[in-house]
C-alpha positions in Angstrom: -15.7 -57.5 -30.7 -14.1 -54.6 -29.6 -16.9 -52.9 -28.0 -17.4 -55.4 -25.5 -14.1 -54.9 -24.1 -14.5 -51.5 -23.7 -17.5 -51.4 -22.3 -16.7 -54.2 -20.1 -13.4 -51.9 -19.1 -15.7 -48.9 -18.3 -18.0 -50.9 -16.1 -15.1 -52.4 -14.1 -13.6 -48.8 -14.0 -16.8 -46.8 -13.0 -18.7 -50.0 -10.8 -21.4 -50.6 -13.2 -22.7 -46.8 -14.0 -23.3 -45.0 -17.0 -21.6 -42.1 -18.4 -24.5 -40.2 -18.3 -24.9 -41.2 -14.1 -21.1 -39.8 -13.7 -20.8 -36.2 -12.5 -17.8 -34.4 -13.7 -15.5 -33.9 -10.3 -13.8 -30.7 -10.1 -11.2 -29.7 -7.2 -12.7 -26.3 -5.4 -10.1 -24.2 -6.5 -11.7 -21.0 -4.0 -10.4 -22.5 -0.6 -9.5 -21.1 1.7 -11.1 -17.8 -0.1 -9.1 -14.5 0.4 -11.5 -13.3 3.0 -11.3 -17.2 4.8 -7.5 -15.7 4.9 -8.5 -12.5 7.0 -11.3 -13.8 8.7 -13.8 -11.7 6.9 -17.4 -11.9 5.3 -17.6 -11.3 1.9 -19.6 -7.9 1.9 -16.6 -6.8 4.1 -15.7 -2.5 3.6 -12.0 -1.6 2.8 -12.6 -0.1 6.4 -13.0 -3.9 7.9 -10.5 -5.2 5.7 -7.5 -2.4 6.7 -8.7 -3.3 10.4 -8.4 -7.3 10.1 -4.7 -6.4 8.2 -3.8 -4.5 11.2 -4.7 -7.5 13.6 -3.3 -10.1 11.8 0.4 -8.4 10.3 1.9 -8.9 14.0 1.9 -12.5 13.7 3.2 -13.1 10.4 6.3 -14.1 9.0 8.6 -11.6 7.1 7.8 -11.4 3.3 10.1 -13.4 1.3 12.6 -11.7 -1.2 10.8 -10.5 -4.5 11.9 -13.5 -6.6 13.1 -16.0 -4.3 11.7 -19.7 -4.3 10.0 -21.1 -1.7 12.2 -23.9 -0.4 11.2 -27.2 0.3 10.4 -28.4 3.9 13.3 -30.1 5.8 12.0 -33.0 8.0 10.6 -31.2 11.5 10.1 -27.8 9.7 6.7 -28.9 7.7 5.0 -26.2 10.5 7.2 -23.5 9.1 6.7 -24.0 6.0 3.2 -24.2 6.0 3.3 -20.6 8.3 5.2 -19.3 5.4 2.6 -20.4 2.7 -0.2 -18.9 5.3 1.8 -15.3 5.1 1.7 -15.1 1.6 -1.6 -16.3 1.3 -2.5 -13.5 4.0 -1.0 -10.6 2.0 -1.9 -11.6 -1.1 -5.4 -11.4 0.2 -4.7 -7.9 1.9 -3.4 -7.0 -2.0 -6.4 -8.3 -3.8 -8.8 -7.0 -1.5 -7.7 -3.3 -1.3 -7.3 -2.5 -4.6 -11.1 -2.2 -5.7 -10.2 -2.9 -9.7 -8.7 -6.6 -8.6 -11.2 -7.0 -5.9 -14.0 -7.0 -8.7 -12.3 -9.4 -10.7 -11.7 -11.3 -7.9 -15.3 -11.5 -6.8 -16.9 -12.3 -10.3 -14.0 -15.3 -10.3 -15.4 -16.5 -7.1 -19.5 -16.2 -8.3 -18.1 -18.0 -11.4 -16.5 -20.6 -9.6 -19.3 -21.4 -7.5 -21.8 -21.4 -10.1 -19.7 -24.1 -11.6 -20.4 -26.2 -8.5 -24.0 -25.9 -8.5 -25.4 -29.0 -9.4 -27.5 -29.0 -12.7 -31.1 -28.3 -12.4 -33.2 -32.0 -12.4 -36.3 -32.3 -14.8 -36.8 -30.5 -18.5 -34.5 -27.6 -16.8 -31.9 -29.9 -16.8 -32.7 -31.1 -20.1 -32.3 -27.7 -21.6 -29.0 -26.6 -19.5 -27.5 -29.4 -21.3 -28.1 -28.2 -25.0 
């Protein structure tokens, strides 16, 4: 009986949980957000973004040349690689948050991703949401 073998395999992989009891696992793709990179609240103004950028900018590493591939960190240079990645993330955050069109798209995407991370409602509302 092939079905019994698959059922046993499923139980061994899931620890006996049924398929319905397992919630889909999604990695959170939004941490840190552009706002967190600059240390700002999400309802900040353009002036606050510029102030935060001018406070952070002196501590950033120089930008990579356009089209340059990031080098893999050599042993003992992981900190420099992490600092370059943080600098690149801060530059991207500034570019997105200072452009109203890009910021609107980013905010909509952020809200959508957060909504997907919410657990489904329970009871009859959850039943309706699953239909």
